[in-house]
C-alpha positions as CSV (number, residue, x, y, z in Angstrom):
1,M,-76.6,90.5,-85.6
2,R,-73.6,89.1,-87.4
3,P,-70.7,87.8,-85.3
4,S,-67.8,90.2,-85.3
5,Q,-65.0,89.3,-87.7
6,P,-61.5,89.1,-86.5
7,D,-59.2,92.0,-87.5
8,T,-57.2,91.2,-90.6
9,D,-54.1,93.0,-91.8
10,R,-54.9,94.1,-95.3
11,S,-51.3,93.7,-96.3
12,A,-51.7,90.0,-95.6
13,L,-54.5,89.8,-98.1
14,T,-52.3,91.3,-100.8
15,A,-50.6,88.7,-102.9
16,E,-46.9,89.4,-102.7
17,K,-45.0,89.2,-105.9
18,P,-42.5,86.4,-106.0
19,T,-39.0,87.4,-105.6
20,P,-36.9,86.5,-108.7
21,P,-34.3,83.9,-108.0
22,S,-30.8,85.1,-107.3
23,P,-27.9,84.3,-109.7
24,L,-26.5,81.9,-107.1
25,R,-29.9,80.1,-106.8
26,L,-30.1,79.9,-110.6
27,A,-26.5,78.5,-110.8
28,L,-27.3,75.9,-108.1
29,T,-30.5,74.9,-110.0
30,E,-28.4,74.5,-113.2
31,F,-25.9,72.5,-111.2
32,A,-28.6,70.1,-110.0
33,R,-29.7,69.5,-113.6
34,E,-26.4,69.0,-115.2
35,R,-24.8,65.7,-115.9
36,G,-21.2,64.6,-115.3
37,T,-18.9,63.8,-112.4
38,T,-19.2,65.9,-109.3
39,R,-15.9,67.5,-110.0
40,Q,-17.0,68.5,-113.5
41,R,-20.3,69.9,-112.3
42,L,-18.6,71.9,-109.5
43,G,-16.1,73.3,-112.0
44,R,-18.9,74.6,-114.2
45,L,-20.7,76.0,-111.1
46,V,-17.7,78.0,-110.1
47,D,-17.1,79.2,-113.7
48,S,-20.7,80.5,-113.8
49,I,-20.5,82.4,-110.5
50,L,-17.1,84.0,-110.2
51,P,-16.9,85.9,-113.5
52,Q,-20.3,87.4,-113.0
53,A,-19.5,88.4,-109.4
54,A,-16.3,90.2,-110.7
55,A,-18.3,91.9,-113.5
56,D,-20.9,93.2,-111.0
57,F,-18.1,94.7,-108.9
58,L,-16.6,96.6,-111.8
59,F,-19.7,98.4,-112.9
60,P,-21.4,100.9,-110.6
61,P,-25.2,101.2,-110.6
62,A,-26.7,103.8,-112.8
63,P,-27.1,106.6,-110.2
64,E,-23.4,106.4,-109.3
65,R,-21.9,106.5,-112.8
66,G,-21.4,110.3,-113.1
67,A,-20.0,111.1,-116.6
68,K,-19.8,107.4,-117.4
69,V,-22.2,105.1,-119.2
70,V,-22.4,101.4,-119.6
71,V,-22.7,100.0,-123.1
72,A,-23.3,96.4,-124.1
73,S,-23.3,94.2,-127.2
74,Y,-25.4,91.0,-127.4
75,N,-25.9,88.6,-130.3
76,I,-29.3,87.2,-129.3
77,H,-29.3,84.4,-131.9
78,K,-32.8,85.2,-132.9
79,C,-33.9,84.5,-129.4
80,V,-33.1,80.8,-129.7
81,G,-31.1,79.5,-126.7
82,T,-28.6,76.7,-126.3
83,D,-31.5,74.4,-125.3
84,G,-33.1,75.0,-128.7
85,R,-36.1,77.0,-127.3
86,F,-37.3,80.2,-128.9
87,D,-37.8,82.5,-125.8
88,P,-37.7,86.3,-126.3
89,E,-38.7,86.8,-122.7
90,R,-35.5,85.1,-121.6
91,I,-33.5,87.4,-123.8
92,A,-35.3,90.4,-122.3
93,E,-34.4,89.2,-118.8
94,V,-30.7,89.0,-119.7
95,I,-30.8,92.5,-121.2
96,A,-32.3,93.7,-117.9
97,E,-29.5,92.0,-116.0
98,L,-26.9,94.1,-118.0
99,D,-28.3,97.4,-116.5
100,A,-26.8,99.2,-119.6
101,D,-27.5,102.7,-120.9
102,V,-26.9,101.7,-124.5
103,V,-27.2,98.2,-126.0
104,C,-26.4,97.0,-129.5
105,L,-28.1,93.7,-130.6
106,Q,-27.2,91.4,-133.4
107,E,-29.7,88.9,-135.0
108,A,-32.6,90.9,-133.5
109,D,-34.9,90.3,-136.6
110,R,-36.1,87.3,-138.5
111,R,-33.8,86.5,-141.4
112,I,-36.5,85.9,-144.0
113,G,-39.9,87.4,-145.0
114,L,-40.7,90.8,-143.5
115,R,-37.7,90.6,-141.2
116,N,-40.0,91.1,-138.1
117,G,-38.3,92.1,-134.9
118,L,-38.4,89.4,-132.2
119,L,-38.6,91.3,-128.9
120,D,-41.5,92.7,-126.9
121,L,-40.3,96.3,-127.0
122,P,-43.0,97.9,-124.8
123,G,-42.4,95.2,-122.2
124,L,-38.6,95.7,-122.5
125,E,-39.0,99.5,-122.0
126,R,-41.1,99.0,-118.9
127,R,-38.6,96.7,-117.4
128,T,-35.3,98.5,-118.4
129,G,-36.2,102.0,-119.7
130,L,-34.5,101.1,-123.0
131,T,-36.1,102.2,-126.2
132,L,-35.4,101.3,-129.8
133,V,-33.4,103.7,-131.9
134,P,-35.2,103.9,-135.3
135,V,-32.4,102.4,-137.5
136,A,-34.7,99.9,-139.3
137,A,-35.6,100.3,-143.0
138,R,-38.7,98.0,-142.6
139,P,-41.6,99.0,-140.3
140,A,-41.7,95.6,-138.6
141,S,-38.0,95.3,-138.0
142,H,-36.0,96.2,-134.9
143,G,-32.8,96.9,-136.9
144,W,-30.8,96.8,-140.2
145,H,-29.5,93.4,-141.2
146,G,-30.4,92.3,-137.7
147,N,-28.4,95.1,-136.0
148,A,-30.4,97.1,-133.5
149,I,-29.6,99.8,-130.9
150,L,-31.4,100.4,-127.6
151,V,-30.9,103.5,-125.5
152,R,-32.0,104.6,-122.1
153,Q,-32.5,108.3,-121.2
154,G,-31.2,109.7,-124.5
155,E,-32.2,110.4,-128.1
156,A,-30.6,109.9,-131.5
157,I,-29.6,113.1,-133.2
158,R,-28.2,111.4,-136.3
159,I,-28.7,107.8,-137.7
160,K,-27.0,106.0,-140.6
161,R,-27.4,102.6,-142.0
162,L,-24.2,101.1,-143.6
163,T,-24.1,98.4,-146.2
164,L,-20.9,96.4,-145.8
165,P,-19.0,94.5,-148.5
166,H,-20.0,90.9,-148.3
167,A,-20.3,87.4,-149.7
168,E,-23.5,87.2,-147.5
169,P,-25.9,90.0,-146.5
170,R,-24.2,92.1,-143.8
171,G,-24.7,95.6,-142.5
172,A,-24.0,98.0,-139.6
173,V,-25.8,100.8,-137.9
174,M,-24.5,104.1,-136.6
175,A,-26.3,106.5,-134.2
176,E,-25.1,109.7,-132.7
177,L,-26.8,109.9,-129.3
178,D,-27.5,112.8,-127.0
179,L,-27.3,111.3,-123.5
180,P,-27.8,113.1,-120.2
181,V,-24.0,113.0,-119.6
182,G,-22.9,113.9,-123.2
183,K,-22.8,112.9,-126.8
184,L,-21.8,109.4,-127.9
185,R,-21.5,107.9,-131.3
186,V,-22.4,104.2,-131.3
187,V,-21.7,101.8,-134.2
188,G,-23.2,98.3,-134.1
189,A,-21.9,95.7,-136.5
190,H,-22.1,92.0,-137.3
191,L,-19.1,91.1,-139.5
192,G,-19.0,88.2,-141.9
193,L,-17.7,84.7,-141.6
194,L,-15.1,85.0,-144.3
195,R,-11.7,86.6,-143.4
196,R,-11.6,88.6,-146.6
197,S,-15.1,90.0,-146.0
198,R,-14.2,91.0,-142.5
199,A,-11.1,92.9,-143.7
200,Q,-13.2,94.8,-146.3
201,Q,-16.0,95.5,-143.8
202,A,-13.5,96.8,-141.2
203,A,-12.0,99.2,-143.9
204,T,-15.5,100.4,-144.7
205,L,-16.3,101.1,-141.1
206,L,-13.1,103.0,-140.7
207,Q,-13.7,105.1,-143.8
208,T,-17.2,106.1,-142.5
209,L,-15.8,107.1,-139.1
210,D,-13.0,109.1,-140.8
211,R,-15.6,111.2,-142.5
212,S,-17.6,111.8,-139.3
213,E,-17.5,114.7,-136.8
214,P,-15.1,113.9,-133.9
215,M,-17.0,112.8,-130.8
216,P,-16.6,109.9,-128.4
217,T,-17.2,106.7,-130.3
218,V,-17.8,103.0,-129.5
219,L,-17.8,100.3,-132.1
220,M,-19.2,97.1,-130.9
221,G,-20.8,93.9,-132.1
222,D,-20.1,90.3,-133.2
223,F,-16.9,90.6,-135.2
224,N,-16.6,86.9,-135.9
225,E,-12.8,87.1,-135.5
226,W,-11.2,84.4,-133.4
227,R,-7.5,85.0,-134.4
228,P,-6.6,88.4,-133.0
229,G,-3.0,89.5,-132.8
230,R,-1.9,87.8,-136.1
231,P,-0.3,90.0,-138.7
232,D,-3.0,89.1,-141.2
233,C,-5.9,89.8,-138.7
234,P,-8.8,91.3,-140.7
235,L,-9.4,93.8,-137.9
236,A,-6.0,95.3,-138.1
237,A,-7.4,98.2,-140.2
238,L,-9.2,99.4,-137.1
239,E,-6.1,99.7,-134.9
240,P,-4.9,103.1,-136.1
241,F,-8.2,104.6,-134.9
242,F,-9.2,102.4,-131.9
243,G,-5.9,100.9,-130.8
244,P,-5.3,97.2,-130.2
245,V,-8.3,95.0,-131.2
246,H,-7.2,91.8,-129.4
247,S,-9.5,90.7,-126.6
248,N,-9.2,88.6,-123.6
249,H,-12.9,88.3,-123.1
250,P,-14.2,85.0,-124.6
251,S,-18.0,85.2,-125.2
252,F,-18.7,82.2,-127.5
253,P,-20.0,79.6,-127.2
254,S,-22.0,80.7,-124.2
255,R,-22.0,77.4,-122.3
256,R,-18.2,77.2,-122.3
257,P,-16.7,80.4,-123.8
258,I,-13.5,79.9,-125.8
259,F,-13.6,82.6,-128.6
260,A,-13.7,86.4,-128.1
261,L,-16.0,87.0,-131.1
262,D,-17.8,89.9,-129.5
263,R,-15.8,93.2,-129.1
264,I,-16.2,96.7,-127.8
265,L,-13.7,99.3,-129.1
266,G,-13.6,103.0,-128.2
267,W,-12.2,106.3,-129.4
268,P,-10.4,108.4,-128.2
269,H,-8.1,106.0,-126.4
270,G,-9.1,105.7,-122.7
271,T,-12.8,106.2,-123.4
272,V,-13.5,102.5,-122.7
273,E,-12.3,101.9,-119.2
274,T,-13.6,98.4,-118.3
275,I,-14.8,95.5,-120.4
276,A,-16.4,92.3,-119.0
277,V,-18.4,89.4,-120.3
278,H,-21.8,89.0,-118.7
279,A,-21.8,85.3,-117.7
280,S,-24.9,84.9,-115.6
281,P,-26.5,81.4,-115.5
282,L,-29.5,82.7,-117.6
283,A,-27.2,84.3,-120.2
284,R,-25.4,80.9,-120.6
285,V,-28.6,79.3,-121.9
286,A,-30.5,82.3,-123.5
287,S,-28.3,82.5,-126.6
288,D,-25.2,80.9,-128.1
289,H,-23.3,84.2,-127.4
290,L,-22.7,85.8,-124.0
291,P,-23.3,89.6,-123.8
292,I,-20.2,91.8,-123.4
293,K,-20.4,95.2,-121.7
294,A,-18.0,98.2,-121.1
295,L,-17.8,101.2,-118.9
296,V,-17.3,104.3,-121.1
297,D,-16.1,107.7,-119.8
298,L,-17.6,110.5,-121.9
299,S,-15.4,113.1,-120.1
300,T,-12.2,111.7,-121.9
301,P,-10.9,114.7,-123.8
302,L,-10.8,114.6,-127.6
303,P,-7.5,115.0,-129.3
304,N,-7.0,118.2,-131.3
305,A,-7.6,118.1,-135.0
306,D,-3.9,117.5,-136.0
307,V,-3.5,114.6,-133.6
308,A,-6.9,113.1,-134.7
309,A,-5.9,113.3,-138.4
310,A,-2.6,111.5,-137.6
311,T,-4.5,108.6,-136.0
312,V,-6.4,107.6,-139.2
């Protein structure tokens, strides 16, 4: 007869999944690795924690958003971080941190060859619920000229690829989405490096929107404009439709943001309520840009036809 075995709690035999490190722990780990004087390191630590804490406070969790949605724009730099490593999993983790309902990505595909997409889309969907809007012209791509759109709990009812005037290959994508809380038109763009090209591209985007059915609209992406507010600002053409295009949300370079290259604009006025840069410790290393996100109110009334015509 075998000796009796001591009772064992089955739950103790089940390997517990490791708890992901908190943003504070990640920031402290980064602090320990960084070089510089103690004052410099403490300054970078505070800079990495406080903006993220403020952003988290401004955006309610998904079940509490009501008629509002969170949209985000992220130039993922082909999944190459500031440490030089190609790491699509790290980008996916930052996208999960955003907890956004709609995400526009830039540089989501390889630049040469078959323009293959760079993310594990099934894994991203399991983690976030986000699925790819089929804007790509090539079967292996995520997007058009690197511009991709992800949506959670919604479907695209109309899709359009836009070729923008350029001295280098540039494009934009537009999707009219049917979301659980209403319809939303999303335009994702990556504008050019030359000022003249940006002015022509902004005019093309405005002409496209002027010919479209009125509905709540967000235009977001990497606009590559670091001189807003000047009389010759290339984005000035967008102001009659979207209002002021200046931004106080620096997103580039991600380690120490100085320039507000990434923007989110909304129509009608008041649709975009809150804008914040997502400056988590992981986001600061995953790409050379930080993501930017906004709270969008789809219950904002549309202007009547006469007023709408006067704004463009």
